[in-house]
MIPA-329804 format. One record per residue (C-alpha): residue in three letters; residue number from 1; x negated, y negated, z negated. Coordinates in nm, 4 decimals, m for minus. Layout:
<atom><type>ala</type><seq>NUM</seq><east>X</east><north>Y</north><up>Z</up></atom>
...
//
This chain:
<atom><type>met</type><seq>1</seq><east>4.4858</east><north>m8.5378</north><up>m1.3097</up></atom>
<atom><type>lys</type><seq>2</seq><east>4.5560</east><north>m8.1670</north><up>m1.3235</up></atom>
<atom><type>phe</type><seq>3</seq><east>4.2942</east><north>m7.9140</north><up>m1.4261</up></atom>
<atom><type>ala</type><seq>4</seq><east>4.2956</east><north>m7.5612</north><up>m1.2959</up></atom>
<atom><type>gln</type><seq>5</seq><east>4.3390</east><north>m7.3026</north><up>m1.5628</up></atom>
<atom><type>ile</type><seq>6</seq><east>4.0844</east><north>m7.0231</north><up>m1.5676</up></atom>
<atom><type>ala</type><seq>7</seq><east>4.1876</east><north>m6.6944</north><up>m1.7191</up></atom>
<atom><type>val</type><seq>8</seq><east>3.9382</east><north>m6.5679</north><up>m1.9715</up></atom>
<atom><type>pro</type><seq>9</seq><east>3.9419</east><north>m6.1913</north><up>m2.0261</up></atom>
<atom><type>thr</type><seq>10</seq><east>4.0024</east><north>m6.0886</north><up>m2.3818</up></atom>
<atom><type>cys</type><seq>11</seq><east>3.7405</east><north>m5.8156</north><up>m2.3657</up></atom>
<atom><type>leu</type><seq>12</seq><east>3.4212</east><north>m5.7641</north><up>m2.1795</up></atom>
<atom><type>ala</type><seq>13</seq><east>3.3431</east><north>m5.4434</north><up>m2.0030</up></atom>
<atom><type>phe</type><seq>14</seq><east>2.9966</east><north>m5.2993</north><up>m2.0564</up></atom>
<atom><type>val</type><seq>15</seq><east>2.8353</east><north>m5.0449</north><up>m1.8342</up></atom>
<atom><type>val</type><seq>16</seq><east>2.6859</east><north>m4.7730</north><up>m2.0479</up></atom>
<atom><type>leu</type><seq>17</seq><east>2.4088</east><north>m4.5751</north><up>m1.8905</up></atom>
<atom><type>ala</type><seq>18</seq><east>2.3900</east><north>m4.2236</north><up>m2.0173</up></atom>
<atom><type>ala</type><seq>19</seq><east>2.0513</east><north>m4.1167</north><up>m2.1448</up></atom>
<atom><type>pro</type><seq>20</seq><east>1.8802</east><north>m3.8486</north><up>m1.9364</up></atom>
<atom><type>pro</type><seq>21</seq><east>1.9085</east><north>m3.5007</north><up>m2.0774</up></atom>
<atom><type>ala</type><seq>22</seq><east>1.6364</east><north>m3.4119</north><up>m2.3230</up></atom>
<atom><type>gly</type><seq>23</seq><east>1.4978</east><north>m3.1409</north><up>m2.0967</up></atom>
<atom><type>ala</type><seq>24</seq><east>1.4582</east><north>m3.3696</north><up>m1.7954</up></atom>
<atom><type>gln</type><seq>25</seq><east>1.1083</east><north>m3.4781</north><up>m1.8823</up></atom>
<atom><type>thr</type><seq>26</seq><east>0.9961</east><north>m3.1196</north><up>m1.9344</up></atom>
<atom><type>ala</type><seq>27</seq><east>1.1646</east><north>m2.9556</north><up>m1.6371</up></atom>
<atom><type>asp</type><seq>28</seq><east>0.8342</east><north>m2.9184</north><up>m1.4509</up></atom>
<atom><type>thr</type><seq>29</seq><east>0.6380</east><north>m2.7982</north><up>m1.7543</up></atom>
<atom><type>ser</type><seq>30</seq><east>0.4104</east><north>m2.5122</north><up>m1.6534</up></atom>
<atom><type>phe</type><seq>31</seq><east>0.1622</east><north>m2.4880</north><up>m1.9416</up></atom>
<atom><type>phe</type><seq>32</seq><east>0.1721</east><north>m2.4924</north><up>m2.3195</up></atom>
<atom><type>val</type><seq>33</seq><east>0.0041</east><north>m2.3511</north><up>m2.6277</up></atom>
<atom><type>thr</type><seq>34</seq><east>0.2432</east><north>m2.1517</north><up>m2.8422</up></atom>
<atom><type>ser</type><seq>35</seq><east>0.3536</east><north>m2.3367</north><up>m3.1538</up></atom>
<atom><type>asn</type><seq>36</seq><east>0.3318</east><north>m2.0074</north><up>m3.3405</up></atom>
<atom><type>gly</type><seq>37</seq><east>0.1870</east><north>m1.6634</north><up>m3.2961</up></atom>
<atom><type>ile</type><seq>38</seq><east>0.3757</east><north>m1.3366</north><up>m3.2930</up></atom>
<atom><type>gly</type><seq>39</seq><east>0.2584</east><north>m1.2916</north><up>m3.6505</up></atom>
<atom><type>asn</type><seq>40</seq><east>0.1154</east><north>m0.9422</north><up>m3.6270</up></atom>
<atom><type>gly</type><seq>41</seq><east>m0.2489</east><north>m1.0263</north><up>m3.5711</up></atom>
<atom><type>gly</type><seq>42</seq><east>m0.3911</east><north>m0.8839</north><up>m3.2496</up></atom>
<atom><type>asn</type><seq>43</seq><east>m0.0993</east><north>m0.6450</north><up>m3.2065</up></atom>
<atom><type>leu</type><seq>44</seq><east>0.1073</east><north>m0.8421</north><up>m2.9589</up></atom>
<atom><type>gly</type><seq>45</seq><east>0.2911</east><north>m0.5464</north><up>m2.8142</up></atom>
<atom><type>gly</type><seq>46</seq><east>0.0472</east><north>m0.5393</north><up>m2.5234</up></atom>
<atom><type>leu</type><seq>47</seq><east>0.0596</east><north>m0.7850</north><up>m2.2362</up></atom>
<atom><type>ala</type><seq>48</seq><east>0.4349</east><north>m0.7360</north><up>m2.2063</up></atom>
<atom><type>gly</type><seq>49</seq><east>0.4902</east><north>m0.8438</north><up>m2.5655</up></atom>
<atom><type>ala</type><seq>50</seq><east>0.2694</east><north>m1.1491</north><up>m2.5233</up></atom>
<atom><type>asp</type><seq>51</seq><east>0.4424</east><north>m1.2491</north><up>m2.1998</up></atom>
<atom><type>asn</type><seq>52</seq><east>0.7790</east><north>m1.2129</north><up>m2.3682</up></atom>
<atom><type>his</type><seq>53</seq><east>0.6649</east><north>m1.4432</north><up>m2.6486</up></atom>
<atom><type>cys</type><seq>54</seq><east>0.5739</east><north>m1.7102</north><up>m2.3925</up></atom>
<atom><type>gln</type><seq>55</seq><east>0.9026</east><north>m1.6626</north><up>m2.2069</up></atom>
<atom><type>thr</type><seq>56</seq><east>1.1084</east><north>m1.6790</north><up>m2.5266</up></atom>
<atom><type>leu</type><seq>57</seq><east>0.9448</east><north>m2.0002</north><up>m2.6484</up></atom>
<atom><type>ala</type><seq>58</seq><east>0.9791</east><north>m2.1618</north><up>m2.3052</up></atom>
<atom><type>gln</type><seq>59</seq><east>1.3454</east><north>m2.0624</north><up>m2.2933</up></atom>
<atom><type>ala</type><seq>60</seq><east>1.4103</east><north>m2.2119</north><up>m2.6365</up></atom>
<atom><type>ala</type><seq>61</seq><east>1.2399</east><north>m2.5349</north><up>m2.5283</up></atom>
<atom><type>gly</type><seq>62</seq><east>1.4604</east><north>m2.5621</north><up>m2.2206</up></atom>
<atom><type>phe</type><seq>63</seq><east>1.2200</east><north>m2.4755</north><up>m1.9406</up></atom>
<atom><type>gly</type><seq>64</seq><east>1.2182</east><north>m2.0961</north><up>m1.9315</up></atom>
<atom><type>ala</type><seq>65</seq><east>1.4018</east><north>m1.9454</north><up>m1.6331</up></atom>
<atom><type>pro</type><seq>66</seq><east>1.3679</east><north>m1.9353</north><up>m1.3397</up></atom>
<atom><type>lys</type><seq>67</seq><east>0.9978</east><north>m1.9558</north><up>m1.4193</up></atom>
<atom><type>thr</type><seq>68</seq><east>0.8022</east><north>m1.6447</north><up>m1.5046</up></atom>
<atom><type>trp</type><seq>69</seq><east>0.5792</east><north>m1.7178</north><up>m1.8021</up></atom>
<atom><type>arg</type><seq>70</seq><east>0.2569</east><north>m1.5279</north><up>m1.8637</up></atom>
<atom><type>ala</type><seq>71</seq><east>0.0152</east><north>m1.5246</north><up>m2.1548</up></atom>
<atom><type>tyr</type><seq>72</seq><east>m0.3452</east><north>m1.6024</north><up>m2.0629</up></atom>
<atom><type>leu</type><seq>73</seq><east>m0.4908</east><north>m1.2693</north><up>m2.1743</up></atom>
<atom><type>ser</type><seq>74</seq><east>m0.7269</east><north>m1.0116</north><up>m2.0297</up></atom>
<atom><type>thr</type><seq>75</seq><east>m0.7331</east><north>m0.6403</north><up>m2.1033</up></atom>
<atom><type>gln</type><seq>76</seq><east>m1.0282</east><north>m0.4019</north><up>m2.0852</up></atom>
<atom><type>ala</type><seq>77</seq><east>m1.0475</east><north>m0.0783</north><up>m1.8910</up></atom>
<atom><type>ala</type><seq>78</seq><east>m0.9307</east><north>0.2075</north><up>m2.1158</up></atom>
<atom><type>asp</type><seq>79</seq><east>m0.7479</east><north>0.5394</north><up>m2.1006</up></atom>
<atom><type>gly</type><seq>80</seq><east>m0.7848</east><north>0.5602</north><up>m1.7245</up></atom>
<atom><type>lys</type><seq>81</seq><east>m0.6301</east><north>0.2171</north><up>m1.6689</up></atom>
<atom><type>pro</type><seq>82</seq><east>m0.8279</east><north>m0.0637</north><up>m1.5022</up></atom>
<atom><type>ala</type><seq>83</seq><east>m0.9013</east><north>m0.3968</north><up>m1.6667</up></atom>
<atom><type>glu</type><seq>84</seq><east>m0.6718</east><north>m0.6917</north><up>m1.6073</up></atom>
<atom><type>asn</type><seq>85</seq><east>m0.8071</east><north>m1.0450</north><up>m1.5702</up></atom>
<atom><type>ala</type><seq>86</seq><east>m0.6324</east><north>m1.3380</north><up>m1.7333</up></atom>
<atom><type>arg</type><seq>87</seq><east>m0.7094</east><north>m1.5602</north><up>m1.4345</up></atom>
<atom><type>asp</type><seq>88</seq><east>m0.5185</east><north>m1.3265</north><up>m1.2024</up></atom>
<atom><type>arg</type><seq>89</seq><east>m0.1996</east><north>m1.3331</north><up>m1.4119</up></atom>
<atom><type>ile</type><seq>90</seq><east>m0.1102</east><north>m1.7010</north><up>m1.4228</up></atom>
<atom><type>gly</type><seq>91</seq><east>m0.0312</east><north>m1.8065</north><up>m1.0666</up></atom>
<atom><type>lys</type><seq>92</seq><east>m0.2040</east><north>m2.0709</north><up>m0.8556</up></atom>
<atom><type>gly</type><seq>93</seq><east>m0.1299</east><north>m2.3988</north><up>m1.0336</up></atom>
<atom><type>pro</type><seq>94</seq><east>m0.1209</east><north>m2.6907</north><up>m1.0705</up></atom>
<atom><type>trp</type><seq>95</seq><east>m0.0211</east><north>m2.6703</north><up>m1.4372</up></atom>
<atom><type>lys</type><seq>96</seq><east>0.1411</east><north>m2.9512</north><up>m1.6353</up></atom>
<atom><type>asn</type><seq>97</seq><east>0.2023</east><north>m2.9833</north><up>m2.0064</up></atom>
<atom><type>val</type><seq>98</seq><east>0.5334</east><north>m3.0878</north><up>m2.1644</up></atom>
<atom><type>lys</type><seq>99</seq><east>0.4536</east><north>m3.4569</north><up>m2.1056</up></atom>
<atom><type>gly</type><seq>100</seq><east>0.3863</east><north>m3.3995</north><up>m1.7357</up></atom>
<atom><type>val</type><seq>101</seq><east>0.0073</east><north>m3.4313</north><up>m1.7630</up></atom>
<atom><type>val</type><seq>102</seq><east>m0.1870</east><north>m3.2031</north><up>m1.5296</up></atom>
<atom><type>val</type><seq>103</seq><east>m0.4317</east><north>m2.9874</north><up>m1.7255</up></atom>
<atom><type>ala</type><seq>104</seq><east>m0.5701</east><north>m2.8120</north><up>m1.4167</up></atom>
<atom><type>lys</type><seq>105</seq><east>m0.5067</east><north>m2.8308</north><up>m1.0432</up></atom>
<atom><type>asp</type><seq>106</seq><east>m0.5733</east><north>m2.4655</north><up>m0.9648</up></atom>
<atom><type>val</type><seq>107</seq><east>m0.7494</east><north>m2.1543</north><up>m1.0945</up></atom>
<atom><type>ala</type><seq>108</seq><east>m1.0946</east><north>m2.2827</north><up>m0.9990</up></atom>
<atom><type>asp</type><seq>109</seq><east>m1.0338</east><north>m2.6176</north><up>m1.1690</up></atom>
<atom><type>leu</type><seq>110</seq><east>m0.9006</east><north>m2.4463</north><up>m1.4821</up></atom>
<atom><type>his</type><seq>111</seq><east>m1.2228</east><north>m2.2483</north><up>m1.5134</up></atom>
<atom><type>ser</type><seq>112</seq><east>m1.4506</east><north>m2.5439</north><up>m1.4486</up></atom>
<atom><type>ala</type><seq>113</seq><east>m1.6069</east><north>m2.7763</north><up>m1.7043</up></atom>
<atom><type>gly</type><seq>114</seq><east>m1.3994</east><north>m3.0595</north><up>m1.5615</up></atom>
<atom><type>asn</type><seq>115</seq><east>m1.0522</east><north>m2.9328</north><up>m1.6431</up></atom>
<atom><type>asn</type><seq>116</seq><east>m0.8230</east><north>m3.1593</north><up>m1.8435</up></atom>
<atom><type>leu</type><seq>117</seq><east>m0.7563</east><north>m2.9207</north><up>m2.1308</up></atom>
<atom><type>thr</type><seq>118</seq><east>m0.8161</east><north>m3.1032</north><up>m2.4607</up></atom>
<atom><type>lys</type><seq>119</seq><east>m0.6541</east><north>m3.1292</north><up>m2.8012</up></atom>
<atom><type>gln</type><seq>120</seq><east>m0.4359</east><north>m3.4144</north><up>m2.6713</up></atom>
<atom><type>thr</type><seq>121</seq><east>m0.3212</east><north>m3.2261</north><up>m2.3602</up></atom>
<atom><type>ala</type><seq>122</seq><east>m0.2973</east><north>m2.8702</north><up>m2.4973</up></atom>
<atom><type>leu</type><seq>123</seq><east>0.0452</east><north>m2.9417</north><up>m2.6418</up></atom>
<atom><type>ser</type><seq>124</seq><east>0.2893</east><north>m2.6869</north><up>m2.7775</up></atom>
<atom><type>glu</type><seq>125</seq><east>0.6167</east><north>m2.6061</north><up>m2.6029</up></atom>
<atom><type>lys</type><seq>126</seq><east>0.7699</east><north>m2.8640</north><up>m2.8381</up></atom>
<atom><type>gly</type><seq>127</seq><east>0.5347</east><north>m3.1357</north><up>m2.7129</up></atom>
<atom><type>glu</type><seq>128</seq><east>0.3385</east><north>m3.1400</north><up>m3.0371</up></atom>
<atom><type>val</type><seq>129</seq><east>m0.0356</east><north>m3.1751</north><up>m3.0902</up></atom>
<atom><type>ile</type><seq>130</seq><east>m0.1582</east><north>m2.8645</north><up>m3.2714</up></atom>
<atom><type>asn</type><seq>131</seq><east>m0.4048</east><north>m2.8732</north><up>m3.5608</up></atom>
<atom><type>gly</type><seq>132</seq><east>m0.7651</east><north>m2.8404</north><up>m3.4494</up></atom>
<atom><type>ala</type><seq>133</seq><east>m1.1108</east><north>m2.8621</north><up>m3.6015</up></atom>
<atom><type>gly</type><seq>134</seq><east>m1.1069</east><north>m3.1038</north><up>m3.8961</up></atom>
<atom><type>asp</type><seq>135</seq><east>m0.7346</east><north>m3.0580</north><up>m3.9612</up></atom>
<atom><type>thr</type><seq>136</seq><east>m0.5852</east><north>m2.8503</north><up>m4.2421</up></atom>
<atom><type>pro</type><seq>137</seq><east>m0.5204</east><north>m2.5794</north><up>m4.1587</up></atom>
<atom><type>asn</type><seq>138</seq><east>m0.7378</east><north>m2.5498</north><up>m3.8497</up></atom>
<atom><type>arg</type><seq>139</seq><east>m0.5514</east><north>m2.3494</north><up>m3.5805</up></atom>
<atom><type>his</type><seq>140</seq><east>m0.7714</east><north>m2.4058</north><up>m3.2770</up></atom>
<atom><type>asp</type><seq>141</seq><east>m0.8569</east><north>m2.0394</north><up>m3.2085</up></atom>
<atom><type>val</type><seq>142</seq><east>m0.6456</east><north>m1.9119</north><up>m2.9178</up></atom>
<atom><type>leu</type><seq>143</seq><east>m0.6419</east><north>m1.5447</north><up>m2.8229</up></atom>
<atom><type>thr</type><seq>144</seq><east>m0.7744</east><north>m1.4765</north><up>m2.4709</up></atom>
<atom><type>gly</type><seq>145</seq><east>m0.9894</east><north>m1.1615</north><up>m2.4612</up></atom>
<atom><type>ser</type><seq>146</seq><east>m1.1624</east><north>m1.3254</north><up>m2.1679</up></atom>
<atom><type>gln</type><seq>147</seq><east>m1.4998</east><north>m1.4361</north><up>m2.0390</up></atom>
<atom><type>ala</type><seq>148</seq><east>m1.5622</east><north>m1.7963</north><up>m1.9314</up></atom>
<atom><type>asp</type><seq>149</seq><east>m1.4539</east><north>m1.7259</north><up>m1.5724</up></atom>
<atom><type>gly</type><seq>150</seq><east>m1.1255</east><north>m1.5749</north><up>m1.6894</up></atom>
<atom><type>thr</type><seq>151</seq><east>m1.2228</east><north>m1.2132</north><up>m1.6262</up></atom>
<atom><type>ala</type><seq>152</seq><east>m1.2086</east><north>m0.9203</north><up>m1.8656</up></atom>
<atom><type>phe</type><seq>153</seq><east>m1.5019</east><north>m0.7919</north><up>m2.0666</up></atom>
<atom><type>ala</type><seq>154</seq><east>m1.6533</east><north>m0.4624</north><up>m1.9648</up></atom>
<atom><type>ala</type><seq>155</seq><east>m1.5272</east><north>m0.1505</north><up>m2.1383</up></atom>
<atom><type>gly</type><seq>156</seq><east>m1.7146</east><north>m0.0782</north><up>m2.4581</up></atom>
<atom><type>glu</type><seq>157</seq><east>m1.7198</east><north>m0.3411</north><up>m2.7287</up></atom>
<atom><type>asp</type><seq>158</seq><east>m1.3597</east><north>m0.4278</north><up>m2.8031</up></atom>
<atom><type>arg</type><seq>159</seq><east>m1.2667</east><north>m0.7912</north><up>m2.7365</up></atom>
<atom><type>thr</type><seq>160</seq><east>m0.8907</east><north>m0.7408</north><up>m2.7066</up></atom>
<atom><type>cys</type><seq>161</seq><east>m0.7757</east><north>m0.5656</north><up>m3.0282</up></atom>
<atom><type>lys</type><seq>162</seq><east>m0.7250</east><north>m0.2419</north><up>m2.8338</up></atom>
<atom><type>asn</type><seq>163</seq><east>m0.5649</east><north>m0.4289</north><up>m2.5458</up></atom>
<atom><type>trp</type><seq>164</seq><east>m0.3384</east><north>m0.6263</north><up>m2.7781</up></atom>
<atom><type>thr</type><seq>165</seq><east>m0.1887</east><north>m0.3245</north><up>m2.9518</up></atom>
<atom><type>ser</type><seq>166</seq><east>m0.3737</east><north>m0.3198</north><up>m3.2850</up></atom>
<atom><type>ser</type><seq>167</seq><east>m0.3922</east><north>m0.5322</north><up>m3.5966</up></atom>
<atom><type>thr</type><seq>168</seq><east>m0.6419</east><north>m0.2977</north><up>m3.7639</up></atom>
<atom><type>gln</type><seq>169</seq><east>m0.9050</east><north>m0.2124</north><up>m3.5021</up></atom>
<atom><type>gly</type><seq>170</seq><east>m1.1432</east><north>m0.4108</north><up>m3.2874</up></atom>
<atom><type>ala</type><seq>171</seq><east>m1.1765</east><north>m0.7856</north><up>m3.2418</up></atom>
<atom><type>ala</type><seq>172</seq><east>m1.0391</east><north>m1.0526</north><up>m3.0120</up></atom>
<atom><type>met</type><seq>173</seq><east>m1.2292</east><north>m1.3081</north><up>m2.8077</up></atom>
<atom><type>val</type><seq>174</seq><east>m1.0833</east><north>m1.6496</north><up>m2.8764</up></atom>
<atom><type>gly</type><seq>175</seq><east>m1.1185</east><north>m1.9936</north><up>m2.7205</up></atom>
<atom><type>his</type><seq>176</seq><east>m1.0876</east><north>m2.3405</north><up>m2.8723</up></atom>
<atom><type>phe</type><seq>177</seq><east>m0.8171</east><north>m2.5573</north><up>m2.7195</up></atom>
<atom><type>asp</type><seq>178</seq><east>m0.9781</east><north>m2.8680</north><up>m2.8733</up></atom>
<atom><type>arg</type><seq>179</seq><east>m1.3193</east><north>m2.7796</north><up>m2.7246</up></atom>
<atom><type>lys</type><seq>180</seq><east>m1.4816</east><north>m2.8197</north><up>m3.0665</up></atom>
<atom><type>gly</type><seq>181</seq><east>m1.7632</east><north>m2.6020</north><up>m3.1969</up></atom>
<atom><type>leu</type><seq>182</seq><east>m1.7776</east><north>m2.4164</north><up>m3.5243</up></atom>
<atom><type>arg</type><seq>183</seq><east>m1.9951</east><north>m2.6881</north><up>m3.6799</up></atom>
<atom><type>asp</type><seq>184</seq><east>m2.0053</east><north>m3.0632</north><up>m3.6352</up></atom>
<atom><type>asp</type><seq>185</seq><east>m2.3552</east><north>m3.0401</north><up>m3.4880</up></atom>
<atom><type>glu</type><seq>186</seq><east>m2.2680</east><north>m2.7573</north><up>m3.2500</up></atom>
<atom><type>pro</type><seq>187</seq><east>m2.1928</east><north>m2.8285</north><up>m2.8819</up></atom>
<atom><type>ser</type><seq>188</seq><east>m1.8312</east><north>m2.8051</north><up>m2.7757</up></atom>
<atom><type>lys</type><seq>189</seq><east>m1.7160</east><north>m2.4506</north><up>m2.7229</up></atom>
<atom><type>ser</type><seq>190</seq><east>m1.5227</east><north>m2.3152</north><up>m2.4306</up></atom>
<atom><type>trp</type><seq>191</seq><east>m1.1453</east><north>m2.3369</north><up>m2.4220</up></atom>
<atom><type>asn</type><seq>192</seq><east>m1.1199</east><north>m1.9658</north><up>m2.3361</up></atom>
<atom><type>thr</type><seq>193</seq><east>m1.4300</east><north>m1.7904</north><up>m2.4736</up></atom>
<atom><type>ser</type><seq>194</seq><east>m1.5837</east><north>m1.9208</north><up>m2.7928</up></atom>
<atom><type>his</type><seq>195</seq><east>m1.6367</east><north>m1.6332</north><up>m3.0366</up></atom>
<atom><type>pro</type><seq>196</seq><east>m1.4931</east><north>m1.2950</north><up>m3.1373</up></atom>
<atom><type>ser</type><seq>197</seq><east>m1.2444</east><north>m1.2908</north><up>m3.4229</up></atom>
<atom><type>arg</type><seq>198</seq><east>m1.3776</east><north>m1.1573</north><up>m3.7493</up></atom>
<atom><type>gly</type><seq>199</seq><east>m1.2758</east><north>m1.1297</north><up>m4.1100</up></atom>
<atom><type>pro</type><seq>200</seq><east>m1.2455</east><north>m0.9093</north><up>m4.4150</up></atom>
<atom><type>asp</type><seq>201</seq><east>m1.0394</east><north>m0.6512</north><up>m4.2242</up></atom>
<atom><type>gly</type><seq>202</seq><east>m1.2601</east><north>m0.6486</north><up>m3.9148</up></atom>
<atom><type>gly</type><seq>203</seq><east>m1.1043</east><north>m0.8985</north><up>m3.6782</up></atom>
<atom><type>cys</type><seq>204</seq><east>m0.7501</east><north>m0.8147</north><up>m3.5695</up></atom>
<atom><type>ser</type><seq>205</seq><east>m0.5248</east><north>m0.8683</north><up>m3.8709</up></atom>
<atom><type>gln</type><seq>206</seq><east>m0.3341</east><north>m1.1937</north><up>m3.9101</up></atom>
<atom><type>ala</type><seq>207</seq><east>m0.5543</east><north>m1.2766</north><up>m4.2083</up></atom>
<atom><type>asp</type><seq>208</seq><east>m0.8641</east><north>m1.2167</north><up>m3.9952</up></atom>
<atom><type>leu</type><seq>209</seq><east>m0.7402</east><north>m1.4511</north><up>m3.7235</up></atom>
<atom><type>arg</type><seq>210</seq><east>m0.6712</east><north>m1.7234</north><up>m3.9788</up></atom>
<atom><type>ser</type><seq>211</seq><east>m1.0079</east><north>m1.6824</north><up>m4.1503</up></atom>
<atom><type>thr</type><seq>212</seq><east>m1.1966</east><north>m1.8433</north><up>m3.8601</up></atom>
<atom><type>gly</type><seq>213</seq><east>m0.9439</east><north>m2.1141</north><up>m3.7750</up></atom>
<atom><type>gly</type><seq>214</seq><east>m0.6693</east><north>m1.9392</north><up>m3.5845</up></atom>
<atom><type>asp</type><seq>215</seq><east>m0.3105</east><north>m1.8228</north><up>m3.6113</up></atom>
<atom><type>gly</type><seq>216</seq><east>m0.2692</east><north>m1.5824</north><up>m3.3208</up></atom>
<atom><type>leu</type><seq>217</seq><east>m0.1748</east><north>m1.8606</north><up>m3.0784</up></atom>
<atom><type>leu</type><seq>218</seq><east>m0.1591</east><north>m1.8052</north><up>m2.7013</up></atom>
<atom><type>tyr</type><seq>219</seq><east>m0.1985</east><north>m2.0071</north><up>m2.3847</up></atom>
<atom><type>cys</type><seq>220</seq><east>0.1152</east><north>m1.9755</north><up>m2.1694</up></atom>
<atom><type>phe</type><seq>221</seq><east>0.1263</east><north>m2.0513</north><up>m1.7963</up></atom>
<atom><type>ala</type><seq>222</seq><east>0.4127</east><north>m2.0497</north><up>m1.5474</up></atom>
<atom><type>ala</type><seq>223</seq><east>0.3047</east><north>m1.8040</north><up>m1.2790</up></atom>
<atom><type>asn</type><seq>224</seq><east>0.5549</east><north>m1.9251</north><up>m1.0173</up></atom>
//
């Protein structure tokens, strides 16, 4: 009886699937909290400087252009110039964090009590959870200069560190990205309007911002 001989290959071929590029999961990112501030207190170089900070961090993270990134900041009427509302600067939404989670469907949803902005969703451009209330150091204060509906404060009492050009004068309205109050027994504070900055220098130096649990962080939104 003859047996058929079967050729056995000396090596096996394996199909190697290339891993998706690191930026693939973040390509549609349209919202983040800055991992760091500009570092000059409330002097951000105006709205243009703040927007550039958002754009630069987004670019470094791999999802900058062609998106136009804007800082969620309001300015107050001054020197013959009208106020600018944060809510009017950030596009129409929806906005997703680095993990693809929707934090708000549109402008109305963002400024409602039911938005999905929490400590676990307000991630940095690096996809990291940022220190909040109870962490050391606490960094949950985010500069906004805005009222709860995303509009600017009336001219008069400074809530924008001289429209984001001063680290020595005025104060800045801040929000809490983790929605936590100043005390354990205090109701959760708003993500965009919790309290004015304050400190030994008045409210707009970097030391002032850190004294109440901040670091000059910003909310960044893709406006297109």
